[in-house]
N, C-alpha and C positions, 0 to 999 in steps of 0.2 A: 364651701358652695356658696352659702349666702354673704360669705366675707368680702369677696372678689367681687360680688355682686354691687357694693355701694359704688365701687371705681367705674364699674362697667352703666351702672345709671350717670354718673355725672358727665364721664365720656358721652354715652347716649344724648343727655339733656343738652351738651352743648352742639353736637353733631346735627340734632335734630331744630334747635333754636337758629342755625346757621343756616340750614338750608329750606325750613321757612322765610327766614328772614329775606335771603337772596332771592328767593323763588316770588317772596310776595314784591319786593322790589320791580322786579324783573316783571311780571304780569302786571304791576300797575303802570310801568310806563306803557307795555304794549297795549294796554285796553287804553291806557290815555290817548295813543296814537291812534289808535283806532277809531277810538270818539271824536277826534277832530277831523279825519278823512270824511269829505263833503259825500262822498260814493257811500258810505257805509250810515253816517249820519242821517241819511234820509230817510230808509226806512225804520218803521217804529217796531219792527220784529228785531232787527239787528241792535235798536238800542235797548230796548229789554234785554235784550239774551248779553250783551256787554255789562249791562247795569249789575244783572243777577250774577255773570264771572266776578263783577267786582265785590260784589256782597259776600262772595263766596273767598274771597282774597282778603275782605277784613276780617274775617273770621279767624284767622290764623292763630291769632293770640290767643284765644279760646281753645284752639285744639292743642297749642303747645301746655296750656294749663290741665287737662284733660291729662295728657300723656305724663306729664309731672305727677298726677294725683295716682296714674295708674300704676308709675313703675314704684313709689313710695308703699302703695296697697301689696302690691306683687311683693315687694322686700318684705314686709310684716308678716303675710301669710306663707309664704316659702320659711322663713326664719322661725315660726310657730311651730310648722308640721317637720322641719328638720332637726331632728336629735342633736344636742350639743353639749359635752360635756362642760360644765365652768371653767375649768382649768385652760381652756382654749380663747376663753376671753381674752387675753394678753392678743393672740394672732387677731383676735375678732380687731382689737384696738390698733393694732399697728395698720392693719388693712383700713380702716379709717382714717388715719393719720397723713397714709399713702394718698387717702383720696382727697383730702383736704389741701395735700400741698398739690396733686394735679387738678384740682378744681378751683386754686388759687391763679395758678397758669391760663387756665379756660376762660378763666374770667378777667384778665387783664388782655385775653388775646380776641376777648368781645369786646372790650374798650376799647382797644384799637380799631377794630372792625367797623365797630356802631359810631365810632367818631367823626368817620369820613365825612365831608360836607354834604354828598352826594346823598347819601342815606338820611339827610336830614327830615326829610316828609314820612320815612319807610319807619323809623325807631320813635315815630312818635304816635303810631299804629300797634306799638307792642309795647305796651309799658309792662303789661305780666310778665313777660319775656325778659325783656329789658332786668326787671325786679331779681327774679330769681338768678340769671345767668350771672347780673354784677354781684350777686350776694350769694352766688355759688356754694364757697366756703362753708357760709353758714348754714347752709340748708342741708349741705351734704353732711355737717357736722351733726345735724339735729336729724336726720333721717338717719344716719348710721346709728347715734344714739340709742332710739327707737327700733333699729335693726338690732342691735344687741341686747336691748331689753326682749323684746320679742322672740330670740333664739334661747336665751340663758335665763331667763326670767321666770321660768315658766314652772308649774312644780309637775315633780318629779312623779313619775306613776310606776308602780314595781307591779311586776304581775303576781295575781294571786295565786299562790299551791292550792290545789284541789283539795278537799278533806278528806 
């Protein structure tokens, strides 16, 4: 169960990054054009609403980091509570290798997407997301190894027999 979660974490991180990136770019474009419209720019309440919406959009990078930490903690917690026999470490390791290969493809896809010249102002707002996705194979291998340790390095408890 927890072994395939590493592959799912890599895919979820990529999909959330692309979704937040595209929605941030779109929202910033829409809010900028609304701010440039003279009819909307005349009222202070509309300007305040646009500014607060822009401030919310600018926090997307921190949302992504929170999702990354939450997924890592979820993998560690589920790895601890799932019983695993040490012989299955080989299967878990193969899932980690598969996740690293998939995350390398996803990192290259992110590089292609973010290198577009129309996204240059948006990528500046996403330093954490860009770092995580560009180095996704490294992060996946670290998280996978920590998950491996959490699942298989815990002490084995045996049931005590009643006297």
